C-alpha positions as CSV (number, residue, x, y, z in Angstrom):
1,M,99.1,90.8,128.0
2,E,99.2,94.0,126.0
3,H,97.4,97.0,127.2
4,T,94.8,96.7,124.8
5,T,93.2,93.9,126.7
6,T,92.2,96.0,129.6
7,L,89.5,97.8,127.3
8,S,86.2,96.9,127.6
9,S,84.2,95.5,124.7
10,A,82.2,98.5,124.4
11,S,85.2,101.0,124.5
12,I,87.0,99.4,121.6
13,W,84.6,101.6,119.2
14,R,84.8,104.5,121.5
15,D,88.6,104.6,121.4
16,A,90.2,106.8,118.6
17,S,93.2,104.7,118.2
18,Q,91.4,101.4,117.8
19,R,89.0,103.0,115.3
20,R,91.8,104.6,113.6
21,L,93.7,101.3,113.3
22,L,90.6,99.4,111.7
23,F,90.0,102.0,109.3
24,S,93.4,102.3,108.2
25,A,94.2,98.8,107.8
26,G,90.8,98.5,106.2
27,L,91.3,100.9,103.4
28,S,94.4,99.2,102.6
29,W,92.5,96.0,102.3
30,L,89.9,97.8,100.2
31,F,92.5,99.0,97.7
32,D,93.7,95.3,97.5
33,A,90.2,94.1,96.7
34,M,89.8,97.0,94.1
35,D,92.6,95.5,92.3
36,V,91.7,91.9,92.3
37,G,88.1,92.9,91.4
38,M,89.4,95.2,88.6
39,L,91.1,92.3,87.3
40,S,88.1,89.9,86.9
41,F,86.3,92.8,84.7
42,I,89.6,93.8,82.8
43,V,90.1,90.2,81.6
44,A,86.5,90.1,80.3
45,A,87.5,93.4,78.4
46,L,90.9,91.9,77.1
47,R,89.3,88.7,75.9
48,E,87.7,91.0,73.3
49,E,90.3,93.6,72.5
50,W,93.2,91.2,72.7
51,Q,91.3,88.1,71.3
52,L,92.7,86.2,74.2
53,G,91.7,82.6,74.5
54,P,90.1,81.0,77.7
55,Q,93.6,79.4,78.4
56,Q,95.4,82.7,78.3
57,I,92.8,84.5,80.5
58,G,93.4,81.6,83.0
59,L,97.0,82.0,82.7
60,L,96.9,85.7,83.6
61,T,94.5,85.4,86.5
62,A,96.8,82.4,87.5
63,T,99.9,84.4,87.3
64,N,98.4,87.1,89.7
65,S,97.8,84.1,92.1
66,I,101.3,82.8,91.9
67,G,102.6,86.2,92.8
68,M,100.2,86.2,95.8
69,A,101.2,82.9,97.0
70,A,104.9,84.2,97.0
71,G,104.0,87.2,98.6
72,A,102.1,85.6,101.5
73,A,105.0,83.4,102.2
74,I,107.7,85.8,102.0
75,A,106.0,88.8,103.7
76,G,104.4,86.5,106.4
77,T,108.0,85.2,107.6
78,L,109.7,88.9,107.2
79,A,106.7,90.3,109.2
80,D,107.7,88.1,112.3
81,R,111.0,89.5,112.0
82,Y,110.9,93.0,111.2
83,G,107.5,93.9,112.2
84,R,104.0,94.2,110.8
85,R,103.9,97.9,110.2
86,A,107.2,98.0,107.8
87,I,106.2,95.1,105.8
88,L,102.5,96.2,105.5
89,L,103.9,99.5,103.9
90,W,106.3,98.0,101.6
91,T,103.6,95.4,100.2
92,L,101.1,98.2,99.8
93,V,103.9,100.2,97.8
94,I,105.0,97.1,95.4
95,F,101.3,96.2,94.4
96,S,100.2,100.0,93.7
97,L,103.3,100.6,91.5
98,A,103.1,97.4,89.6
99,S,99.3,97.9,89.0
100,G,100.0,101.5,87.9
101,L,102.7,100.2,85.3
102,S,100.0,97.6,84.1
103,A,98.3,100.1,82.4
104,L,101.2,100.7,80.1
105,A,101.6,97.0,79.1
106,G,102.0,96.7,75.2
107,S,102.0,92.9,75.1
108,F,100.4,90.0,77.0
109,T,103.9,88.6,78.2
110,V,104.3,92.3,79.9
111,L,101.1,92.3,81.5
112,L,101.9,88.8,83.0
113,I,105.2,89.9,84.5
114,L,103.5,93.0,86.0
115,R,100.7,90.9,87.2
116,F,103.1,88.8,89.0
117,V,104.5,91.6,90.8
118,T,101.3,93.1,91.8
119,G,100.0,89.7,93.1
120,F,103.2,89.6,95.2
121,G,102.3,92.8,97.2
122,L,98.5,91.9,97.3
123,G,99.4,88.4,98.6
124,G,102.0,90.1,101.3
125,E,99.6,92.6,102.4
126,L,96.7,90.6,103.3
127,P,97.9,88.2,105.9
128,V,100.1,90.9,107.7
129,A,97.2,93.3,108.0
130,S,95.0,90.6,109.5
131,T,97.8,89.9,111.9
132,L,98.4,93.2,112.8
133,V,94.6,93.9,113.6
134,S,94.1,90.5,115.5
135,E,96.9,91.6,118.0
136,S,96.0,95.0,118.5
137,V,92.3,94.6,119.8
138,P,91.0,93.2,123.0
139,L,90.8,89.4,123.2
140,Q,86.8,89.4,123.3
141,W,86.7,91.5,120.1
142,R,89.4,89.9,118.3
143,G,87.5,87.8,115.8
144,R,84.7,90.5,115.2
145,A,87.3,93.0,114.4
146,V,89.3,90.9,111.7
147,V,85.8,90.1,110.1
148,L,85.0,93.8,109.8
149,L,88.5,94.3,108.4
150,E,87.7,91.7,105.8
151,S,84.5,93.6,105.2
152,F,86.4,96.3,103.4
153,W,87.2,93.7,100.8
154,A,83.5,93.8,99.6
155,G,83.9,97.8,99.4
156,G,86.8,97.2,97.1
157,W,85.0,95.2,94.7
158,I,82.0,97.3,94.9
159,I,84.2,100.1,93.4
160,A,85.9,97.9,91.1
161,A,82.3,96.8,89.8
162,V,81.2,100.5,89.5
163,I,84.4,101.5,87.7
164,A,83.9,98.5,85.5
165,Y,80.4,99.6,84.7
166,F,80.8,103.2,84.1
167,V,84.3,103.7,83.3
168,L,86.0,101.0,81.4
169,P,83.4,100.9,78.7
170,A,84.2,104.6,78.1
171,Y,87.8,104.9,78.6
172,G,89.2,101.2,78.0
173,W,90.7,98.9,80.5
174,R,94.1,100.6,81.2
175,I,92.3,103.3,83.0
176,G,91.4,100.5,85.6
177,F,94.8,99.6,86.2
178,L,96.0,103.2,86.6
179,I,93.5,103.8,89.2
180,G,95.1,101.0,91.1
181,S,98.0,102.9,91.6
182,V,96.5,105.3,93.9
183,P,97.2,103.4,97.1
184,V,100.9,104.3,97.0
185,L,99.5,107.7,98.0
186,Y,97.7,106.2,100.9
187,A,100.9,104.4,102.0
188,L,102.4,107.9,103.1
189,Y,99.6,108.4,105.2
190,L,99.7,104.9,107.0
191,R,103.4,105.5,107.6
192,R,102.1,108.3,110.2
193,T,99.1,106.4,111.5
194,I,99.9,102.8,111.8
195,R,101.6,101.5,115.0
196,E,103.4,98.2,116.0
197,P,101.1,96.2,117.9
198,A,102.0,96.1,121.7
199,R,101.6,92.3,121.9
200,F,104.3,91.8,118.9
201,T,106.9,94.1,120.6
202,E,106.3,92.4,124.1
203,H,106.5,88.9,122.8
204,N,108.5,88.8,119.6
205,A,112.1,87.2,119.7
206,K,114.2,88.3,116.9
207,S,116.5,85.5,117.5
208,F,114.0,83.1,116.4
209,T,115.3,82.1,112.9
210,Y,113.2,81.8,109.8
211,R,113.9,77.9,109.7
212,A,113.0,77.6,113.3
213,R,109.7,79.7,112.7
214,I,108.5,77.3,110.0
215,A,109.5,74.2,111.8
216,S,107.3,75.5,114.7
217,V,104.5,75.9,112.5
218,W,104.9,72.0,111.5
219,S,105.8,71.0,115.4
220,K,103.7,68.5,117.0
221,Q,102.0,71.2,119.0
222,H,100.8,73.2,115.7
223,R,100.6,70.3,113.1
224,R,96.8,69.9,113.4
225,S,96.1,73.4,113.3
226,T,98.6,73.9,110.2
227,V,97.0,71.0,108.4
228,T,93.3,72.2,108.8
229,L,94.5,75.8,107.8
230,W,96.0,74.6,104.7
231,I,93.2,72.5,103.4
232,L,90.8,75.1,104.5
233,W,92.6,77.9,102.5
234,F,93.1,75.7,99.4
235,T,89.7,74.9,99.2
236,V,88.3,78.4,99.6
237,V,90.8,80.4,97.6
238,L,90.3,77.8,94.7
239,S,86.7,78.1,94.7
240,Y,86.6,81.9,95.1
241,Y,89.1,82.6,92.4
242,G,87.9,80.1,90.2
243,M,84.3,81.5,90.5
244,F,84.8,85.2,90.9
245,L,87.6,86.0,88.5
246,W,85.6,84.2,85.9
247,L,82.2,85.6,86.9
248,P,81.9,88.5,84.1
249,T,83.1,86.2,81.8
250,V,80.7,83.0,82.7
251,M,77.8,85.9,82.3
252,V,79.0,86.9,79.0
253,L,79.1,82.9,77.9
254,K,75.8,82.7,79.3
255,G,74.6,85.1,76.6
256,F,74.7,88.6,78.3
257,S,76.6,91.6,76.7
258,L,79.8,92.7,78.3
259,V,78.1,95.8,79.8
260,K,75.1,93.8,81.1
261,S,77.4,91.1,82.8
262,F,79.1,94.1,84.6
263,E,75.7,95.2,85.8
264,Y,74.9,91.9,87.0
265,V,78.1,91.3,88.9
266,L,77.9,94.6,90.5
267,I,74.5,93.6,91.9
268,M,75.8,90.5,93.0
269,T,78.8,92.0,94.7
270,L,76.5,94.3,96.9
271,A,75.5,91.1,98.9
272,Q,79.2,90.8,100.0
273,L,78.8,93.4,102.9
274,P,75.9,91.9,104.6
275,G,77.8,88.5,104.2
276,Y,80.4,90.2,106.4
277,F,78.5,92.0,108.9
278,T,76.2,88.9,109.7
279,A,79.6,86.7,110.1
280,A,81.0,89.5,112.2
281,Y,78.0,89.3,114.7
282,L,77.8,85.4,114.6
283,I,81.4,84.8,115.0
284,E,81.5,86.2,118.5
285,K,78.1,84.7,119.4
286,F,78.4,81.0,118.2
287,G,82.2,80.8,117.4
288,R,84.7,80.4,114.5
289,K,84.1,77.0,113.6
290,F,80.1,77.4,113.6
291,V,80.2,80.4,111.1
292,L,82.9,78.8,108.9
293,V,81.3,75.5,108.5
294,A,77.8,77.0,108.0
295,Y,78.8,79.6,105.5
296,L,80.8,77.1,103.6
297,L,78.1,74.6,103.1
298,L,75.6,77.5,102.0
299,T,78.4,78.6,99.8
300,A,78.3,75.2,98.1
301,G,74.7,74.8,98.0
302,C,74.6,78.3,95.9
303,A,77.3,76.8,93.8
304,I,75.1,74.1,92.6
305,W,72.5,76.6,92.2
306,F,74.3,79.0,90.0
307,G,75.7,76.2,87.7
308,Q,71.9,75.1,87.2
309,A,70.4,78.4,86.8
310,E,68.8,79.2,83.5
311,S,66.9,82.5,83.8
312,T,67.9,85.9,84.7
313,A,66.2,86.0,88.3
314,M,67.8,82.5,89.3
315,L,71.3,83.6,88.1
316,L,71.1,86.8,90.1
317,A,69.7,85.3,93.1
318,A,72.3,82.4,93.1
319,G,75.0,84.8,92.5
320,I,74.0,87.0,95.3
321,G,74.1,84.0,97.7
322,L,77.5,83.0,96.3
323,S,78.7,86.6,97.3
324,F,76.9,86.8,100.8
325,F,78.0,83.4,102.1
326,N,81.4,83.1,100.5
327,L,82.9,86.4,101.5
328,G,81.4,85.7,105.1
329,A,83.4,82.6,105.3
330,W,86.5,84.5,104.1
331,G,86.0,87.0,106.9
332,A,85.8,83.9,109.4
333,M,88.7,82.4,108.0
334,Y,91.0,85.4,108.2
335,A,89.7,85.9,112.0
336,Y,90.4,82.0,112.8
337,T,93.8,81.8,111.3
338,P,95.9,83.9,113.3
339,E,94.2,82.7,116.6
340,L,95.9,79.2,116.2
341,Y,99.4,80.4,116.7
342,P,101.5,82.4,119.3
343,T,102.8,85.7,118.5
344,A,106.5,84.8,117.7
345,I,105.2,82.7,114.6
346,R,101.9,84.0,114.0
347,S,102.7,86.0,110.8
348,T,104.6,83.0,109.5
349,G,101.8,80.6,110.2
350,V,99.2,82.9,108.5
351,G,101.4,83.7,105.5
352,L,102.2,79.9,104.7
353,A,98.5,79.1,105.0
354,A,97.5,81.9,102.9
355,S,100.4,81.0,100.4
356,F,99.5,77.4,100.2
357,G,95.8,78.5,99.7
358,R,96.8,80.7,96.6
359,I,98.3,77.6,95.0
360,G,94.5,77.0,94.7
361,G,93.9,80.6,93.5
362,V,96.6,79.5,90.6
363,I,94.7,76.3,89.9
364,G,91.1,77.7,90.1
365,P,91.2,80.2,87.4
366,Y,93.6,78.1,85.0
367,L,91.3,75.0,85.6
368,V,88.1,76.9,84.7
369,G,89.9,78.4,81.5
370,M,91.0,74.8,80.3
371,L,87.2,73.6,80.9
372,V,85.6,76.5,79.0
373,E,87.9,75.9,75.9
374,Q,87.1,72.1,76.1
375,H,83.3,73.3,76.3
376,T,82.5,71.9,79.6
377,S,79.1,73.1,80.8
378,V,78.7,75.8,83.5
379,R,76.7,73.3,85.4
380,A,79.9,70.9,85.8
381,I,82.2,73.5,86.5
382,F,80.3,74.7,89.5
383,T,79.7,71.1,90.5
384,L,83.3,71.0,90.9
385,F,83.4,74.1,93.0
386,F,80.6,72.5,95.2
387,V,82.6,69.4,96.1
388,T,85.9,71.5,96.8
389,I,84.0,74.0,99.3
390,V,82.3,70.8,101.0
391,I,85.9,69.5,101.6
392,G,86.9,72.5,103.1
393,A,84.0,72.7,105.4
394,L,84.5,69.1,106.7
395,A,88.1,69.8,107.5
396,V,87.1,72.4,109.9
397,L,84.5,70.4,111.3
398,V,86.4,67.2,111.9
399,L,90.0,68.4,112.3
400,G,89.5,72.3,113.7
401,Q,89.6,73.6,117.1
402,E,87.3,76.2,118.6
403,T,89.4,79.5,119.6
404,K,87.0,81.9,120.6
405,G,88.0,83.4,123.8
406,T,91.5,81.5,123.9
407,D,94.8,83.2,124.1
408,P,97.6,81.5,121.8
409,D,100.5,83.1,124.0
410,A,99.3,81.2,127.1
411,D,101.4,78.6,126.5
412,L,104.6,80.1,125.0
413,I,106.5,78.4,122.4
414,S,109.9,77.2,123.2
415,T,112.8,78.8,121.0
């Protein structure tokens, strides 16, 4: 067992190295969210400036998710081979540079290519960062630490919303992508502060091939967990990107101005933080399954509410509920996923689950674009998300196993 497990529950927050790890990895997570959030506002602006149709907007957001799917699968397997730290840094550099170059795009095709590369880096960074943090903290604080890591996502979305509201109307959408290149400088800082988890250096077997890792993820020992995670990730990612990447545009479709839609989405986004913090508290008190199932079902209820809301007050209330419960469920999902695999295949398992989920991230936004173009009502669209989210909750409830307090390395896999 790695040395971090000797720390008491309280000492993790007093230990400077643990604190530094959480904030260092958290800021990289924040930059990821800022870029994804910025895209949701930029597509609303591009819709007017470049006269993009709903299907083109759906294609742009879907292309970003295709890149994330590829990045999650490839980075996950590479991190089990070459280490969490190196792959985390490289994915951060890739998405930062591609985001900055997106500001120079002169055509829709060029923008699609650059958003694929950006998505590749984004998708690769997220599962590697959550795996690194999960392996670096004491067992009894593992779930809470990963949910708190996920809470930085809300910070990134809030920053994106603030930039969209105050900066984009004055300086245009290109400045949003340019700001997205800032994390490349942060990678230089991470290079000095992030260390490889002791658990990885002690348990990793470099002779374990890529094919063997993937086969182990689908072995009899892990098959049920893999099926559960793939259903969970697919339904959560499809609904999240389908709803939230279209949220500013949906507000415009409901009759609000572009600036006013940015203002309302900013208010809704603020609810993400308490969603994470409550999930972080409950996940160690009641377990992963309870938080996932409860928060997903409440998200589904808010989706129905949002689709049927007519007044501004109801739209805001339902949107706040969506942000609160959906992002709390995301935090629980990121905490839950690494706990189902042993160290030698952990990043591979997380990466493949995230990659399959990103297929939902491709389908969701593009599907909404098609439905909007066919003049499908917002109520019908959000009813579809309600059904999708409920399926994810039921998969965890029926197939999922509780991982609170368990050590996936207790029964080491055979190579």
